[in-house]
PDBQT receptor file of N, H, CA, C and O in Angstrom, charges set to zero:
ATOM      1  N   MET A   1      56.084  -6.129 -39.695  1.00  0.00    +0.000 N 
ATOM      2  CA  MET A   1      55.363  -6.429 -38.390  1.00  0.00    +0.000 C 
ATOM      3  C   MET A   1      53.842  -6.674 -38.684  1.00  0.00    +0.000 C 
ATOM      4  O   MET A   1      53.267  -5.918 -39.467  1.00  0.00    +0.000 OA
ATOM      5  N   THR A   2      53.213  -7.644 -38.118  1.00  0.00    +0.000 N 
ATOM      6  H   THR A   2      53.680  -8.259 -37.482  1.00  0.00    +0.000 HD
ATOM      7  CA  THR A   2      51.792  -8.155 -38.193  1.00  0.00    +0.000 C 
ATOM      8  C   THR A   2      51.079  -7.245 -37.398  1.00  0.00    +0.000 C 
ATOM      9  O   THR A   2      51.512  -6.830 -36.323  1.00  0.00    +0.000 OA
ATOM     10  N   LYS A   3      49.816  -6.862 -37.972  1.00  0.00    +0.000 N 
ATOM     11  H   LYS A   3      49.465  -7.199 -38.846  1.00  0.00    +0.000 HD
ATOM     12  CA  LYS A   3      48.859  -6.031 -37.228  1.00  0.00    +0.000 C 
ATOM     13  C   LYS A   3      47.752  -6.880 -36.766  1.00  0.00    +0.000 C 
ATOM     14  O   LYS A   3      47.156  -7.599 -37.568  1.00  0.00    +0.000 OA
ATOM     15  N   LEU A   4      47.447  -6.841 -35.546  1.00  0.00    +0.000 N 
ATOM     16  H   LEU A   4      47.931  -6.256 -34.894  1.00  0.00    +0.000 HD
ATOM     17  CA  LEU A   4      46.416  -7.783 -35.004  1.00  0.00    +0.000 C 
ATOM     18  C   LEU A   4      45.097  -6.922 -35.047  1.00  0.00    +0.000 C 
ATOM     19  O   LEU A   4      44.981  -5.702 -34.936  1.00  0.00    +0.000 OA
ATOM     20  N   THR A   5      44.083  -7.940 -35.250  1.00  0.00    +0.000 N 
ATOM     21  H   THR A   5      44.177  -8.931 -35.340  1.00  0.00    +0.000 HD
ATOM     22  CA  THR A   5      42.624  -7.239 -35.418  1.00  0.00    +0.000 C 
ATOM     23  C   THR A   5      42.171  -7.176 -33.911  1.00  0.00    +0.000 C 
ATOM     24  O   THR A   5      42.803  -7.736 -33.015  1.00  0.00    +0.000 OA
ATOM     25  N   ALA A   6      41.096  -6.492 -33.723  1.00  0.00    +0.000 N 
ATOM     26  H   ALA A   6      40.583  -6.037 -34.450  1.00  0.00    +0.000 HD
ATOM     27  CA  ALA A   6      40.405  -6.095 -32.461  1.00  0.00    +0.000 C 
ATOM     28  C   ALA A   6      40.056  -7.487 -31.963  1.00  0.00    +0.000 C 
ATOM     29  O   ALA A   6      40.227  -7.681 -30.760  1.00  0.00    +0.000 OA
ATOM     30  N   GLU A   7      39.569  -8.539 -32.745  1.00  0.00    +0.000 N 
ATOM     31  H   GLU A   7      39.431  -8.382 -33.722  1.00  0.00    +0.000 HD
ATOM     32  CA  GLU A   7      39.097  -9.651 -32.144  1.00  0.00    +0.000 C 
ATOM     33  C   GLU A   7      40.384 -10.609 -31.645  1.00  0.00    +0.000 C 
ATOM     34  O   GLU A   7      40.262 -11.297 -30.632  1.00  0.00    +0.000 OA
ATOM     35  N   GLN A   8      41.389 -10.605 -32.279  1.00  0.00    +0.000 N 
ATOM     36  H   GLN A   8      41.488 -10.046 -33.102  1.00  0.00    +0.000 HD
ATOM     37  CA  GLN A   8      42.637 -11.180 -31.803  1.00  0.00    +0.000 C 
ATOM     38  C   GLN A   8      43.307 -10.593 -30.636  1.00  0.00    +0.000 C 
ATOM     39  O   GLN A   8      43.980 -11.345 -29.931  1.00  0.00    +0.000 OA
ATOM     40  N   ILE A   9      43.204  -9.241 -30.314  1.00  0.00    +0.000 N 
ATOM     41  H   ILE A   9      42.657  -8.630 -30.886  1.00  0.00    +0.000 HD
ATOM     42  CA  ILE A   9      43.676  -8.509 -29.105  1.00  0.00    +0.000 C 
ATOM     43  C   ILE A   9      42.689  -9.033 -28.029  1.00  0.00    +0.000 C 
ATOM     44  O   ILE A   9      43.153  -9.333 -26.929  1.00  0.00    +0.000 OA
ATOM     45  N   ILE A  10      41.456  -9.155 -28.251  1.00  0.00    +0.000 N 
ATOM     46  H   ILE A  10      41.080  -8.911 -29.145  1.00  0.00    +0.000 HD
ATOM     47  CA  ILE A  10      40.500  -9.405 -27.200  1.00  0.00    +0.000 C 
ATOM     48  C   ILE A  10      40.808 -10.734 -26.688  1.00  0.00    +0.000 C 
ATOM     49  O   ILE A  10      40.969 -10.907 -25.480  1.00  0.00    +0.000 OA
ATOM     50  N   GLU A  11      40.915 -11.846 -27.679  1.00  0.00    +0.000 N 
ATOM     51  H   GLU A  11      40.784 -11.706 -28.661  1.00  0.00    +0.000 HD
ATOM     52  CA  GLU A  11      41.281 -13.177 -27.320  1.00  0.00    +0.000 C 
ATOM     53  C   GLU A  11      42.785 -13.280 -26.529  1.00  0.00    +0.000 C 
ATOM     54  O   GLU A  11      42.979 -14.038 -25.579  1.00  0.00    +0.000 OA
ATOM     55  N   LEU A  12      43.624 -12.533 -27.002  1.00  0.00    +0.000 N 
ATOM     56  H   LEU A  12      43.466 -11.917 -27.773  1.00  0.00    +0.000 HD
ATOM     57  CA  LEU A  12      44.947 -12.365 -26.071  1.00  0.00    +0.000 C 
ATOM     58  C   LEU A  12      44.750 -11.854 -24.722  1.00  0.00    +0.000 C 
ATOM     59  O   LEU A  12      45.345 -12.443 -23.820  1.00  0.00    +0.000 OA
ATOM     60  N   VAL A  13      43.962 -10.782 -24.413  1.00  0.00    +0.000 N 
ATOM     61  H   VAL A  13      43.479 -10.303 -25.146  1.00  0.00    +0.000 HD
ATOM     62  CA  VAL A  13      43.654 -10.391 -23.096  1.00  0.00    +0.000 C 
ATOM     63  C   VAL A  13      42.778 -11.112 -22.365  1.00  0.00    +0.000 C 
ATOM     64  O   VAL A  13      42.941 -11.116 -21.145  1.00  0.00    +0.000 OA
ATOM     65  N   GLU A  14      41.540 -11.961 -23.017  1.00  0.00    +0.000 N 
ATOM     66  H   GLU A  14      41.407 -11.959 -24.008  1.00  0.00    +0.000 HD
ATOM     67  CA  GLU A  14      40.941 -12.874 -22.342  1.00  0.00    +0.000 C 
ATOM     68  C   GLU A  14      41.918 -14.200 -21.840  1.00  0.00    +0.000 C 
ATOM     69  O   GLU A  14      41.828 -14.670 -20.706  1.00  0.00    +0.000 OA
ATOM     70  N   ALA A  15      42.677 -14.615 -22.676  1.00  0.00    +0.000 N 
ATOM     71  H   ALA A  15      42.750 -14.233 -23.598  1.00  0.00    +0.000 HD
ATOM     72  CA  ALA A  15      43.706 -15.626 -22.391  1.00  0.00    +0.000 C 
ATOM     73  C   ALA A  15      44.432 -15.249 -21.118  1.00  0.00    +0.000 C 
ATOM     74  O   ALA A  15      44.427 -16.008 -20.148  1.00  0.00    +0.000 OA
ATOM     75  N   SER A  16      45.013 -14.167 -21.113  1.00  0.00    +0.000 N 
ATOM     76  H   SER A  16      45.017 -13.550 -21.900  1.00  0.00    +0.000 HD
ATOM     77  CA  SER A  16      45.861 -13.497 -20.192  1.00  0.00    +0.000 C 
ATOM     78  C   SER A  16      45.215 -13.406 -18.871  1.00  0.00    +0.000 C 
ATOM     79  O   SER A  16      45.754 -13.756 -17.821  1.00  0.00    +0.000 OA
ATOM     80  N   TYR A  17      44.056 -12.927 -18.980  1.00  0.00    +0.000 N 
ATOM     81  H   TYR A  17      43.618 -12.644 -19.833  1.00  0.00    +0.000 HD
ATOM     82  CA  TYR A  17      43.013 -12.702 -17.908  1.00  0.00    +0.000 C 
ATOM     83  C   TYR A  17      42.752 -14.112 -17.121  1.00  0.00    +0.000 C 
ATOM     84  O   TYR A  17      42.938 -14.230 -15.910  1.00  0.00    +0.000 OA
ATOM     85  N   PHE A  18      42.321 -15.104 -17.922  1.00  0.00    +0.000 N 
ATOM     86  H   PHE A  18      42.169 -15.008 -18.906  1.00  0.00    +0.000 HD
ATOM     87  CA  PHE A  18      42.062 -16.525 -17.256  1.00  0.00    +0.000 C 
ATOM     88  C   PHE A  18      43.206 -17.110 -16.849  1.00  0.00    +0.000 C 
ATOM     89  O   PHE A  18      43.166 -17.612 -15.726  1.00  0.00    +0.000 OA
ATOM     90  N   TYR A  19      44.394 -17.195 -17.561  1.00  0.00    +0.000 N 
ATOM     91  H   TYR A  19      44.426 -16.787 -18.473  1.00  0.00    +0.000 HD
ATOM     92  CA  TYR A  19      45.523 -17.645 -17.057  1.00  0.00    +0.000 C 
ATOM     93  C   TYR A  19      46.047 -17.206 -15.723  1.00  0.00    +0.000 C 
ATOM     94  O   TYR A  19      46.431 -17.994 -14.859  1.00  0.00    +0.000 OA
ATOM     95  N   ASN A  20      46.041 -15.865 -15.604  1.00  0.00    +0.000 N 
ATOM     96  H   ASN A  20      45.729 -15.225 -16.306  1.00  0.00    +0.000 HD
ATOM     97  CA  ASN A  20      46.490 -15.180 -14.275  1.00  0.00    +0.000 C 
ATOM     98  C   ASN A  20      45.441 -15.554 -13.147  1.00  0.00    +0.000 C 
ATOM     99  O   ASN A  20      45.887 -15.837 -12.035  1.00  0.00    +0.000 OA
ATOM    100  N   VAL A  21      44.068 -15.573 -13.367  1.00  0.00    +0.000 N 
ATOM    101  H   VAL A  21      43.706 -15.343 -14.270  1.00  0.00    +0.000 HD
ATOM    102  CA  VAL A  21      43.222 -15.915 -12.320  1.00  0.00    +0.000 C 
ATOM    103  C   VAL A  21      43.505 -17.335 -12.001  1.00  0.00    +0.000 C 
ATOM    104  O   VAL A  21      43.637 -17.608 -10.808  1.00  0.00    +0.000 OA
ATOM    105  N   ASP A  22      43.618 -18.261 -12.858  1.00  0.00    +0.000 N 
ATOM    106  H   ASP A  22      43.511 -18.039 -13.827  1.00  0.00    +0.000 HD
ATOM    107  CA  ASP A  22      43.915 -19.498 -12.397  1.00  0.00    +0.000 C 
ATOM    108  C   ASP A  22      45.178 -19.916 -11.568  1.00  0.00    +0.000 C 
ATOM    109  O   ASP A  22      45.272 -20.831 -10.750  1.00  0.00    +0.000 OA
ATOM    110  N   ASN A  23      46.155 -18.990 -11.995  1.00  0.00    +0.000 N 
ATOM    111  H   ASN A  23      46.079 -18.247 -12.659  1.00  0.00    +0.000 HD
ATOM    112  CA  ASN A  23      47.401 -18.848 -11.237  1.00  0.00    +0.000 C 
ATOM    113  C   ASN A  23      47.444 -17.943 -10.170  1.00  0.00    +0.000 C 
ATOM    114  O   ASN A  23      48.539 -17.654  -9.686  1.00  0.00    +0.000 OA
ATOM    115  N   LYS A  24      46.355 -17.430  -9.710  1.00  0.00    +0.000 N 
ATOM    116  H   LYS A  24      45.466 -17.666 -10.103  1.00  0.00    +0.000 HD
ATOM    117  CA  LYS A  24      46.230 -16.457  -8.612  1.00  0.00    +0.000 C 
ATOM    118  C   LYS A  24      47.381 -15.411  -8.675  1.00  0.00    +0.000 C 
ATOM    119  O   LYS A  24      48.057 -15.158  -7.678  1.00  0.00    +0.000 OA
ATOM    120  N   ASN A  25      47.590 -14.786  -9.931  1.00  0.00    +0.000 N 
ATOM    121  H   ASN A  25      47.040 -14.992 -10.741  1.00  0.00    +0.000 HD
ATOM    122  CA  ASN A  25      48.415 -13.589  -9.879  1.00  0.00    +0.000 C 
ATOM    123  C   ASN A  25      47.654 -12.207 -10.205  1.00  0.00    +0.000 C 
ATOM    124  O   ASN A  25      47.465 -11.623 -11.272  1.00  0.00    +0.000 OA
ATOM    125  N   LEU A  26      47.328 -11.938  -9.016  1.00  0.00    +0.000 N 
ATOM    126  H   LEU A  26      47.481 -12.412  -8.149  1.00  0.00    +0.000 HD
ATOM    127  CA  LEU A  26      46.381 -10.690  -8.950  1.00  0.00    +0.000 C 
ATOM    128  C   LEU A  26      46.824  -9.368  -9.772  1.00  0.00    +0.000 C 
ATOM    129  O   LEU A  26      46.023  -8.727 -10.452  1.00  0.00    +0.000 OA
ATOM    130  N   ASP A  27      48.038  -9.071  -9.647  1.00  0.00    +0.000 N 
ATOM    131  H   ASP A  27      48.689  -9.592  -9.094  1.00  0.00    +0.000 HD
ATOM    132  CA  ASP A  27      48.514  -7.850 -10.179  1.00  0.00    +0.000 C 
ATOM    133  C   ASP A  27      48.506  -7.939 -11.908  1.00  0.00    +0.000 C 
ATOM    134  O   ASP A  27      48.328  -7.006 -12.691  1.00  0.00    +0.000 OA
ATOM    135  N   ASP A  28      48.744  -9.291 -12.198  1.00  0.00    +0.000 N 
ATOM    136  H   ASP A  28      48.888 -10.049 -11.562  1.00  0.00    +0.000 HD
ATOM    137  CA  ASP A  28      48.500  -9.221 -13.949  1.00  0.00    +0.000 C 
ATOM    138  C   ASP A  28      47.047  -9.480 -14.240  1.00  0.00    +0.000 C 
ATOM    139  O   ASP A  28      46.695  -9.194 -15.384  1.00  0.00    +0.000 OA
ATOM    140  N   VAL A  29      46.143  -9.960 -13.435  1.00  0.00    +0.000 N 
ATOM    141  H   VAL A  29      46.428 -10.192 -12.506  1.00  0.00    +0.000 HD
ATOM    142  CA  VAL A  29      44.812  -9.915 -13.547  1.00  0.00    +0.000 C 
ATOM    143  C   VAL A  29      44.203  -8.554 -13.714  1.00  0.00    +0.000 C 
ATOM    144  O   VAL A  29      43.351  -8.304 -14.567  1.00  0.00    +0.000 OA
ATOM    145  N   ILE A  30      44.787  -7.500 -12.670  1.00  0.00    +0.000 N 
ATOM    146  H   ILE A  30      45.479  -7.702 -11.977  1.00  0.00    +0.000 HD
ATOM    147  CA  ILE A  30      44.368  -6.183 -12.646  1.00  0.00    +0.000 C 
ATOM    148  C   ILE A  30      44.830  -5.401 -13.832  1.00  0.00    +0.000 C 
ATOM    149  O   ILE A  30      44.187  -4.428 -14.227  1.00  0.00    +0.000 OA
ATOM    150  N   ALA A  31      45.979  -5.821 -14.433  1.00  0.00    +0.000 N 
ATOM    151  H   ALA A  31      46.501  -6.611 -14.112  1.00  0.00    +0.000 HD
ATOM    152  CA  ALA A  31      46.665  -5.339 -15.563  1.00  0.00    +0.000 C 
ATOM    153  C   ALA A  31      45.934  -5.511 -16.824  1.00  0.00    +0.000 C 
ATOM    154  O   ALA A  31      46.238  -4.946 -17.874  1.00  0.00    +0.000 OA
ATOM    155  N   CYS A  32      44.892  -6.372 -16.654  1.00  0.00    +0.000 N 
ATOM    156  H   CYS A  32      44.645  -6.832 -15.801  1.00  0.00    +0.000 HD
ATOM    157  CA  CYS A  32      44.063  -6.821 -17.917  1.00  0.00    +0.000 C 
ATOM    158  C   CYS A  32      42.954  -5.711 -18.322  1.00  0.00    +0.000 C 
ATOM    159  O   CYS A  32      42.397  -5.698 -19.420  1.00  0.00    +0.000 OA
ATOM    160  N   PHE A  33      42.693  -4.712 -17.205  1.00  0.00    +0.000 N 
ATOM    161  H   PHE A  33      43.145  -4.723 -16.313  1.00  0.00    +0.000 HD
ATOM    162  CA  PHE A  33      41.609  -3.903 -17.160  1.00  0.00    +0.000 C 
ATOM    163  C   PHE A  33      42.303  -2.366 -17.106  1.00  0.00    +0.000 C 
ATOM    164  O   PHE A  33      43.386  -2.125 -16.573  1.00  0.00    +0.000 OA
ATOM    165  N   THR A  34      41.420  -1.365 -17.789  1.00  0.00    +0.000 N 
ATOM    166  H   THR A  34      40.540  -1.561 -18.221  1.00  0.00    +0.000 HD
ATOM    167  CA  THR A  34      41.947  -0.053 -17.677  1.00  0.00    +0.000 C 
ATOM    168  C   THR A  34      41.927   0.684 -16.323  1.00  0.00    +0.000 C 
ATOM    169  O   THR A  34      41.329   0.326 -15.308  1.00  0.00    +0.000 OA
ATOM    170  N   GLU A  35      42.523   1.537 -16.457  1.00  0.00    +0.000 N 
ATOM    171  H   GLU A  35      43.009   1.827 -17.281  1.00  0.00    +0.000 HD
ATOM    172  CA  GLU A  35      42.751   2.327 -14.995  1.00  0.00    +0.000 C 
ATOM    173  C   GLU A  35      41.454   2.624 -14.218  1.00  0.00    +0.000 C 
ATOM    174  O   GLU A  35      41.324   2.478 -13.003  1.00  0.00    +0.000 OA
ATOM    175  N   ASP A  36      40.412   3.106 -15.163  1.00  0.00    +0.000 N 
ATOM    176  H   ASP A  36      40.517   3.225 -16.151  1.00  0.00    +0.000 HD
ATOM    177  CA  ASP A  36      38.996   3.495 -14.583  1.00  0.00    +0.000 C 
ATOM    178  C   ASP A  36      38.161   2.345 -14.629  1.00  0.00    +0.000 C 
ATOM    179  O   ASP A  36      36.947   2.537 -14.556  1.00  0.00    +0.000 OA
ATOM    180  N   ALA A  37      38.561   1.265 -14.728  1.00  0.00    +0.000 N 
ATOM    181  H   ALA A  37      39.547   1.108 -14.786  1.00  0.00    +0.000 HD
ATOM    182  CA  ALA A  37      37.487  -0.057 -14.658  1.00  0.00    +0.000 C 
ATOM    183  C   ALA A  37      36.702  -0.168 -13.424  1.00  0.00    +0.000 C 
ATOM    184  O   ALA A  37      37.173   0.158 -12.335  1.00  0.00    +0.000 OA
ATOM    185  N   GLU A  38      35.539  -0.612 -13.572  1.00  0.00    +0.000 N 
ATOM    186  H   GLU A  38      35.156  -0.877 -14.457  1.00  0.00    +0.000 HD
ATOM    187  CA  GLU A  38      34.741  -1.062 -12.407  1.00  0.00    +0.000 C 
ATOM    188  C   GLU A  38      34.244  -2.370 -12.142  1.00  0.00    +0.000 C 
ATOM    189  O   GLU A  38      33.601  -2.874 -13.063  1.00  0.00    +0.000 OA
ATOM    190  N   LEU A  39      34.374  -2.976 -11.200  1.00  0.00    +0.000 N 
ATOM    191  H   LEU A  39      34.896  -2.566 -10.452  1.00  0.00    +0.000 HD
ATOM    192  CA  LEU A  39      34.194  -4.306 -11.021  1.00  0.00    +0.000 C 
ATOM    193  C   LEU A  39      33.036  -4.334  -9.606  1.00  0.00    +0.000 C 
ATOM    194  O   LEU A  39      33.314  -3.928  -8.477  1.00  0.00    +0.000 OA
ATOM    195  N   THR A  40      31.783  -4.894 -10.020  1.00  0.00    +0.000 N 
ATOM    196  H   THR A  40      31.558  -5.224 -10.937  1.00  0.00    +0.000 HD
ATOM    197  CA  THR A  40      30.776  -4.755  -8.874  1.00  0.00    +0.000 C 
ATOM    198  C   THR A  40      30.556  -6.260  -8.544  1.00  0.00    +0.000 C 
ATOM    199  O   THR A  40      30.214  -7.104  -9.372  1.00  0.00    +0.000 OA
ATOM    200  N   VAL A  41      30.803  -6.490  -7.190  1.00  0.00    +0.000 N 
ATOM    201  H   VAL A  41      31.081  -5.804  -6.517  1.00  0.00    +0.000 HD
ATOM    202  CA  VAL A  41      30.457  -7.768  -6.693  1.00  0.00    +0.000 C 
ATOM    203  C   VAL A  41      28.992  -8.065  -6.095  1.00  0.00    +0.000 C 
ATOM    204  O   VAL A  41      28.705  -7.864  -4.915  1.00  0.00    +0.000 OA
ATOM    205  N   GLN A  42      28.120  -8.560  -7.043  1.00  0.00    +0.000 N 
ATOM    206  H   GLN A  42      28.353  -8.723  -8.002  1.00  0.00    +0.000 HD
ATOM    207  CA  GLN A  42      26.633  -8.553  -6.579  1.00  0.00    +0.000 C 
ATOM    208  C   GLN A  42      26.429  -9.138  -5.166  1.00  0.00    +0.000 C 
ATOM    209  O   GLN A  42      25.635  -8.597  -4.397  1.00  0.00    +0.000 OA
ATOM    210  N   THR A  43      27.045 -10.102  -4.852  1.00  0.00    +0.000 N 
ATOM    211  H   THR A  43      27.690 -10.543  -5.477  1.00  0.00    +0.000 HD
ATOM    212  CA  THR A  43      26.721 -10.878  -3.846  1.00  0.00    +0.000 C 
ATOM    213  C   THR A  43      27.175 -10.079  -2.364  1.00  0.00    +0.000 C 
ATOM    214  O   THR A  43      26.644 -10.151  -1.256  1.00  0.00    +0.000 OA
ATOM    215  N   ALA A  44      28.287  -9.353  -2.788  1.00  0.00    +0.000 N 
ATOM    216  H   ALA A  44      28.719  -9.294  -3.688  1.00  0.00    +0.000 HD
ATOM    217  CA  ALA A  44      28.681  -8.481  -1.682  1.00  0.00    +0.000 C 
ATOM    218  C   ALA A  44      28.221  -7.333  -1.663  1.00  0.00    +0.000 C 
ATOM    219  O   ALA A  44      28.284  -6.738  -0.586  1.00  0.00    +0.000 OA
ATOM    220  N   HIS A  45      27.648  -6.684  -2.764  1.00  0.00    +0.000 N 
ATOM    221  H   HIS A  45      27.597  -7.167  -3.639  1.00  0.00    +0.000 HD
ATOM    222  CA  HIS A  45      27.018  -5.235  -2.706  1.00  0.00    +0.000 C 
ATOM    223  C   HIS A  45      28.058  -4.077  -2.437  1.00  0.00    +0.000 C 
ATOM    224  O   HIS A  45      28.002  -3.058  -1.749  1.00  0.00    +0.000 OA
ATOM    225  N   VAL A  46      29.204  -4.729  -3.394  1.00  0.00    +0.000 N 
ATOM    226  H   VAL A  46      29.249  -5.557  -3.953  1.00  0.00    +0.000 HD
ATOM    227  CA  VAL A  46      30.463  -3.775  -3.290  1.00  0.00    +0.000 C 
ATOM    228  C   VAL A  46      31.049  -3.594  -4.708  1.00  0.00    +0.000 C 
ATOM    229  O   VAL A  46      31.235  -4.511  -5.508  1.00  0.00    +0.000 OA
ATOM    230  N   THR A  47      31.328  -2.221  -4.919  1.00  0.00    +0.000 N 
ATOM    231  H   THR A  47      31.177  -1.476  -4.269  1.00  0.00    +0.000 HD
ATOM    232  CA  THR A  47      31.830  -1.879  -6.301  1.00  0.00    +0.000 C 
ATOM    233  C   THR A  47      33.330  -1.465  -6.072  1.00  0.00    +0.000 C 
ATOM    234  O   THR A  47      33.623  -0.603  -5.243  1.00  0.00    +0.000 OA
ATOM    235  N   HIS A  48      34.261  -2.108  -6.833  1.00  0.00    +0.000 N 
ATOM    236  H   HIS A  48      34.024  -2.808  -7.506  1.00  0.00    +0.000 HD
ATOM    237  CA  HIS A  48      35.845  -1.449  -6.851  1.00  0.00    +0.000 C 
ATOM    238  C   HIS A  48      35.794  -0.765  -7.972  1.00  0.00    +0.000 C 
ATOM    239  O   HIS A  48      35.194  -1.130  -8.983  1.00  0.00    +0.000 OA
ATOM    240  N   ARG A  49      36.512   0.406  -7.822  1.00  0.00    +0.000 N 
ATOM    241  H   ARG A  49      36.999   0.703  -7.001  1.00  0.00    +0.000 HD
ATOM    242  CA  ARG A  49      36.799   1.417  -8.944  1.00  0.00    +0.000 C 
ATOM    243  C   ARG A  49      38.307   1.460  -8.949  1.00  0.00    +0.000 C 
ATOM    244  O   ARG A  49      38.991   1.575  -7.932  1.00  0.00    +0.000 OA
ATOM    245  N   GLY A  50      38.849   1.340 -10.405  1.00  0.00    +0.000 N 
ATOM    246  H   GLY A  50      38.293   1.247 -11.231  1.00  0.00    +0.000 HD
ATOM    247  CA  GLY A  50      40.236   1.541 -10.489  1.00  0.00    +0.000 C 
ATOM    248  C   GLY A  50      41.170   0.654 -10.041  1.00  0.00    +0.000 C 
ATOM    249  O   GLY A  50      40.868  -0.128  -9.139  1.00  0.00    +0.000 OA
ATOM    250  N   HIS A  51      42.307   0.652 -10.554  1.00  0.00    +0.000 N 
ATOM    251  H   HIS A  51      42.551   1.287 -11.286  1.00  0.00    +0.000 HD
ATOM    252  CA  HIS A  51      43.430  -0.409  -9.907  1.00  0.00    +0.000 C 
ATOM    253  C   HIS A  51      43.501  -0.516  -8.587  1.00  0.00    +0.000 C 
ATOM    254  O   HIS A  51      43.602  -1.628  -8.068  1.00  0.00    +0.000 OA
ATOM    255  N   ASP A  52      43.460   0.619  -7.858  1.00  0.00    +0.000 N 
ATOM    256  H   ASP A  52      43.378   1.522  -8.280  1.00  0.00    +0.000 HD
ATOM    257  CA  ASP A  52      43.902   0.622  -6.385  1.00  0.00    +0.000 C 
ATOM    258  C   ASP A  52      43.030   0.187  -5.364  1.00  0.00    +0.000 C 
ATOM    259  O   ASP A  52      43.330   0.015  -4.182  1.00  0.00    +0.000 OA
ATOM    260  N   GLU A  53      41.676  -0.018  -6.023  1.00  0.00    +0.000 N 
ATOM    261  H   GLU A  53      41.433   0.122  -6.982  1.00  0.00    +0.000 HD
ATOM    262  CA  GLU A  53      40.791  -0.773  -5.022  1.00  0.00    +0.000 C 
ATOM    263  C   GLU A  53      40.743  -2.158  -5.340  1.00  0.00    +0.000 C 
ATOM    264  O   GLU A  53      40.079  -2.928  -4.646  1.00  0.00    +0.000 OA
TER     265      GLU A  53
């Protein structure tokens, strides 16, 4: 079994994220983040916390 470096893992997650953004697969976009991730939309003055928001 080949062990991936941290850089390779980041590249895979980044590729998955942008692929799913482009294809409007919201559930798969969200899956790229940890359960306690926060996303702040500066222009809307809104912060989303966790997968459920």
